[in-house]
Backbone as a printed PyTorch tensor [residue, N CA C, xyz], in Angstrom:
tensor([[[  2.8430, -10.1940, -17.0830],
         [  3.0280,  -8.8250, -16.6950],
         [  1.7280,  -8.2970, -16.0720]],

        [[  1.8600,  -7.6320, -14.9280],
         [  0.6980,  -7.0670, -14.2550],
         [  0.3840,  -5.6950, -14.8540]],

        [[ -0.8400,  -5.5350, -15.3160],
         [ -1.1960,  -4.2900, -15.9840],
         [ -1.9460,  -3.3360, -15.0540]],

        [[ -2.7530,  -3.8630, -14.1710],
         [ -3.5940,  -3.0270, -13.3170],
         [ -2.9080,  -2.8420, -11.9730]],

        [[ -2.7260,  -1.6220, -11.5740],
         [ -2.0890,  -1.3230, -10.3020],
         [ -3.0630,  -0.5110,  -9.4540]],

        [[ -3.9220,  -1.1800,  -8.6770],
         [ -4.8870,  -0.4320,  -7.8780],
         [ -4.1760,   0.3580,  -6.7840]],

        [[ -4.6240,   1.5690,  -6.5250],
         [ -4.0140,   2.3380,  -5.4460],
         [ -4.4470,   1.7850,  -4.0910]],

        [[ -3.6390,   2.0570,  -3.0830],
         [ -4.0690,   1.7290,  -1.7230],
         [ -5.3420,   2.5340,  -1.4810]],

        [[ -6.3770,   1.9300,  -0.9080],
         [ -7.6450,   2.6460,  -0.7600],
         [ -7.5530,   3.9140,   0.0870]],

        [[ -6.5720,   4.0050,   0.9570],
         [ -6.4420,   5.2100,   1.7840],
         [ -5.8450,   6.3820,   1.0130]],

        [[ -5.3480,   6.1150,  -0.1940],
         [ -4.7650,   7.1930,  -0.9920],
         [ -5.7820,   8.2990,  -1.2500]],

        [[ -7.0180,   7.9370,  -1.5070],
         [ -8.0600,   8.9410,  -1.7640],
         [ -8.3270,   9.7770,  -0.5110]],

        [[ -8.1920,   9.1700,   0.6420],
         [ -8.3740,   9.9170,   1.8920],
         [ -7.2420,  10.9320,   2.0370]],

        [[ -6.0180,  10.4690,   1.8490],
         [ -4.8360,  11.3220,   2.0070],
         [ -4.7800,  12.4250,   0.9510]],

        [[ -5.0360,  12.0650,  -0.3030],
         [ -4.8510,  13.0090,  -1.4090],
         [ -6.0480,  13.9270,  -1.6620]],

        [[ -7.2460,  13.4380,  -1.3950],
         [ -8.4490,  14.1910,  -1.7630],
         [ -9.2990,  14.6310,  -0.5700]],

        [[ -9.6320,  13.6830,   0.2890],
         [-10.6130,  13.9670,   1.3380],
         [-10.0680,  14.9060,   2.4090]],

        [[ -8.9050,  14.5860,   2.9800],
         [ -8.3650,  15.4480,   4.0400],
         [ -8.1150,  16.8740,   3.5460]],

        [[ -7.4880,  17.0550,   2.3710],
         [ -7.3120,  18.4360,   1.8950],
         [ -8.6440,  19.1540,   1.6470]],

        [[ -9.6190,  18.4410,   1.0880],
         [-10.9200,  19.0710,   0.8130],
         [-11.6100,  19.5140,   2.0960]],

        [[-11.4150,  18.7340,   3.1580],
         [-12.0280,  19.0680,   4.4430],
         [-11.1560,  20.0050,   5.2700]],

        [[ -9.9310,  20.2350,   4.8150],
         [ -9.0140,  21.1000,   5.5480],
         [ -8.5960,  20.5250,   6.8870]],

        [[ -8.4840,  19.1960,   6.9400],
         [ -8.1730,  18.5300,   8.2030],
         [ -6.7510,  18.0010,   8.2380]],

        [[ -6.1610,  18.0720,   9.4090],
         [ -4.8780,  17.4160,   9.6470],
         [ -5.1450,  15.9510,   9.9690]],

        [[ -4.0980,  15.1570,   9.9500],
         [ -4.2330,  13.7490,  10.3260],
         [ -4.7190,  13.6500,  11.7690]],

        [[ -4.1890,  14.4940,  12.6330],
         [ -4.5740,  14.4740,  14.0460],
         [ -6.0610,  14.7540,  14.2120]],

        [[ -6.5590,  15.7840,  13.5420],
         [ -7.9820,  16.1320,  13.6620],
         [ -8.8690,  15.0570,  13.0450]],

        [[ -8.4800,  14.5290,  11.8990],
         [ -9.2690,  13.4650,  11.2690],
         [ -9.3070,  12.2310,  12.1630]],

        [[ -8.1700,  11.8820,  12.7540],
         [ -8.1250,  10.7240,  13.6570],
         [ -9.0690,  10.9300,  14.8280]],

        [[ -9.0690,  12.1280,  15.3680],
         [ -9.9610,  12.4420,  16.4910],
         [-11.4220,  12.2680,  16.0710]],

        [[-11.7710,  12.7820,  14.9050],
         [-13.1490,  12.6660,  14.4220],
         [-13.5350,  11.2120,  14.1470]],

        [[-12.5710,  10.4120,  13.6970],
         [-12.8260,   8.9940,  13.4200],
         [-12.8430,   8.1430,  14.6860]],

        [[-12.3120,   8.6820,  15.7750],
         [-12.2620,   7.9250,  17.0220],
         [-11.1220,   6.9220,  17.0690]],

        [[-10.0290,   7.2350,  16.3650],
         [ -8.8350,   6.3820,  16.3810],
         [ -7.6440,   7.2600,  16.7620]],

        [[ -6.5360,   6.6260,  17.1340],
         [ -5.3750,   7.4570,  17.4540],
         [ -4.6480,   7.8660,  16.1760]],

        [[ -3.8340,   8.8960,  16.3150],
         [ -3.1520,   9.4790,  15.1630],
         [ -2.2490,   8.4620,  14.4640]],

        [[ -1.5600,   7.6360,  15.2310],
         [ -0.6520,   6.6470,  14.6440],
         [ -1.4240,   5.6580,  13.7700]],

        [[ -2.5810,   5.2310,  14.2330],
         [ -3.4090,   4.2970,  13.4600],
         [ -3.7750,   4.8950,  12.1100]],

        [[ -4.2520,   6.1310,  12.1240],
         [ -4.6480,   6.7690,  10.8670],
         [ -3.4290,   7.0600,   9.9940]],

        [[ -2.3480,   7.4940,  10.5920],
         [ -1.1370,   7.7760,   9.8270],
         [ -0.6180,   6.5250,   9.1180]],

        [[ -0.6020,   5.3940,   9.8110],
         [ -0.1610,   4.1350,   9.1930],
         [ -1.0580,   3.7750,   8.0110]],

        [[ -2.3600,   3.9730,   8.1720],
         [ -3.2990,   3.6890,   7.0880],
         [ -3.0310,   4.6090,   5.8950]],

        [[ -2.9220,   5.9020,   6.1580],
         [ -2.7350,   6.8770,   5.0830],
         [ -1.4180,   6.6960,   4.3450]],

        [[ -0.4350,   6.1280,   5.0180],
         [  0.8720,   5.8940,   4.3980],
         [  1.0080,   4.4930,   3.8230]],

        [[ -0.0960,   3.7520,   3.7780],
         [ -0.0890,   2.4270,   3.1640],
         [  0.6090,   1.3630,   3.9820]],

        [[  0.8420,   1.6270,   5.2600],
         [  1.5150,   0.6600,   6.1330],
         [  0.5310,  -0.3150,   6.7630]],

        [[ -0.7440,   0.0090,   6.6940],
         [ -1.7870,  -0.9010,   7.1740],
         [ -2.9700,  -0.8040,   6.2240]],

        [[ -3.8520,  -1.7740,   6.3330],
         [ -5.0110,  -1.8120,   5.4540],
         [ -6.2700,  -1.3220,   6.1440]],

        [[ -7.3170,  -1.2020,   5.3640],
         [ -8.6160,  -0.8060,   5.8980],
         [ -9.3070,  -2.0500,   6.4370]],

        [[ -9.5240,  -2.0560,   7.7340],
         [-10.2240,  -3.1580,   8.3950],
         [-11.7260,  -2.9350,   8.2820]],

        [[-12.4910,  -3.9380,   8.6650],
         [-13.9520,  -3.7930,   8.6690],
         [-14.3590,  -2.6530,   9.5990]],

        [[-13.7210,  -2.5810,  10.7640],
         [-14.0240,  -1.5100,  11.7120],
         [-13.7300,  -0.1400,  11.1030]],

        [[-12.5880,   0.0000,  10.4650],
         [-12.2300,   1.2840,   9.8640],
         [-13.1530,   1.6120,   8.6930]],

        [[-13.5550,   0.6200,   7.9310],
         [-14.4750,   0.8520,   6.8150],
         [-15.7970,   1.4290,   7.3170]],

        [[-16.2840,   0.8950,   8.4210],
         [-17.5250,   1.4100,   9.0150],
         [-17.3060,   2.8280,   9.5320]],

        [[-16.1840,   3.0470,  10.2180],
         [-15.8770,   4.3930,  10.7270],
         [-15.8030,   5.4090,   9.5870]],

        [[-15.1300,   5.0500,   8.4960],
         [-15.0050,   5.9630,   7.3560],
         [-16.3670,   6.3040,   6.7700]],

        [[-17.2020,   5.2940,   6.6100],
         [-18.5320,   5.5320,   6.0400],
         [-19.3610,   6.4500,   6.9420]],

        [[-19.3340,   6.1980,   8.2290],
         [-20.0900,   7.0480,   9.1660],
         [-19.5370,   8.4680,   9.1890]],

        [[-18.2270,   8.5870,   9.1450],
         [-17.5710,   9.8900,   9.2030],
         [-17.8620,  10.7110,   7.9490]],

        [[-17.8160,  10.0630,   6.7980],
         [-17.9880,  10.7790,   5.5340],
         [-19.4430,  10.9510,   5.1230]],

        [[-20.3390,  10.1890,   5.7340],
         [-21.7580,  10.3570,   5.4580],
         [-22.3250,   9.3340,   4.5000]],

        [[-23.6210,   9.3550,   4.3920],
         [-24.3570,   8.3480,   3.6190],
         [-24.0340,   8.3430,   2.1270]],

        [[-23.5760,   9.4540,   1.5880],
         [-23.2460,   9.5020,   0.1580],
         [-21.8090,   9.0880,  -0.1350]],

        [[-21.1110,   8.6450,   0.8900],
         [-19.7190,   8.2100,   0.7250],
         [-19.6710,   6.7310,   0.3690]],

        [[-18.4910,   6.2280,   0.0080],
         [-18.3850,   4.7900,  -0.2720],
         [-18.8760,   3.9570,   0.9160]],

        [[-19.5480,   2.8770,   0.6090],
         [-20.0540,   1.9810,   1.6550],
         [-18.8860,   1.2590,   2.3190]],

        [[-19.1050,   0.7110,   3.5100],
         [-18.0540,  -0.1050,   4.1310],
         [-17.6070,  -1.2360,   3.2050]],

        [[-18.5570,  -1.8360,   2.5160],
         [-18.2230,  -2.9230,   1.5850],
         [-17.3160,  -2.4330,   0.4610]],

        [[-17.5700,  -1.2340,  -0.0170],
         [-16.7440,  -0.6640,  -1.0740],
         [-15.3050,  -0.4630,  -0.5970]],

        [[-15.1470,   0.0720,   0.6100],
         [-13.7990,   0.2380,   1.1660],
         [-13.0960,  -1.1150,   1.2640]],

        [[-13.8240,  -2.1310,   1.7240],
         [-13.2220,  -3.4590,   1.8820],
         [-12.8960,  -4.0960,   0.5340]],

        [[-13.7310,  -3.8800,  -0.4710],
         [-13.4420,  -4.4010,  -1.8160],
         [-12.1880,  -3.7350,  -2.3830]],

        [[-12.0740,  -2.4330,  -2.1800],
         [-10.8770,  -1.7290,  -2.6460],
         [ -9.6270,  -2.2790,  -1.9600]],

        [[ -9.7340,  -2.5430,  -0.6490],
         [ -8.5970,  -3.0930,   0.0860],
         [ -8.2500,  -4.4860,  -0.4250]],

        [[ -9.2770,  -5.3020,  -0.6740],
         [ -9.0400,  -6.6600,  -1.1780],
         [ -8.3820,  -6.6220,  -2.5560]],

        [[ -8.8380,  -5.7300,  -3.4340],
         [ -8.2180,  -5.5910,  -4.7590],
         [ -6.7440,  -5.2260,  -4.6270]],

        [[ -6.4660,  -4.2880,  -3.7440],
         [ -5.0820,  -3.8630,  -3.5210],
         [ -4.2430,  -5.0140,  -2.9640]],

        [[ -4.7700,  -5.7040,  -1.9530],
         [ -4.0420,  -6.8180,  -1.3330],
         [ -3.7510,  -7.9290,  -2.3360]],

        [[ -4.7350,  -8.2580,  -3.1750],
         [ -4.5310,  -9.3020,  -4.1800],
         [ -3.4800,  -8.8960,  -5.2040]],

        [[ -3.4980,  -7.6370,  -5.6110],
         [ -2.5130,  -7.1700,  -6.5700],
         [ -1.1090,  -7.2450,  -5.9680]],

        [[ -0.9640,  -6.8180,  -4.7190],
         [  0.3380,  -6.8560,  -4.0430],
         [  0.8240,  -8.2990,  -3.9100]],

        [[ -0.0860,  -9.2140,  -3.6100],
         [  0.2860, -10.6160,  -3.3920],
         [  0.6580, -11.3420,  -4.6790]],

        [[  0.1870, -10.8570,  -5.8150],
         [  0.4340, -11.5890,  -7.0710],
         [  1.7700, -11.2500,  -7.6930]]])
């Protein structure tokens, strides 16, 4: 039986970060330099956080935000849980 269910790493962006910043998906996508569909797919768990997106998120959120490596580790944990 699987006990640990890690959330998709983009859940924190969708549930916490965007509301705290008062941003729509469209505006956040613009600030990240990606198209709205790309960000929407990520936020809805239809795609994962790539190395490129991890770097973009870190730069966008600032130096006190999760590192690119942290975003990628969260994605790997989620992917492994889904695969098992």
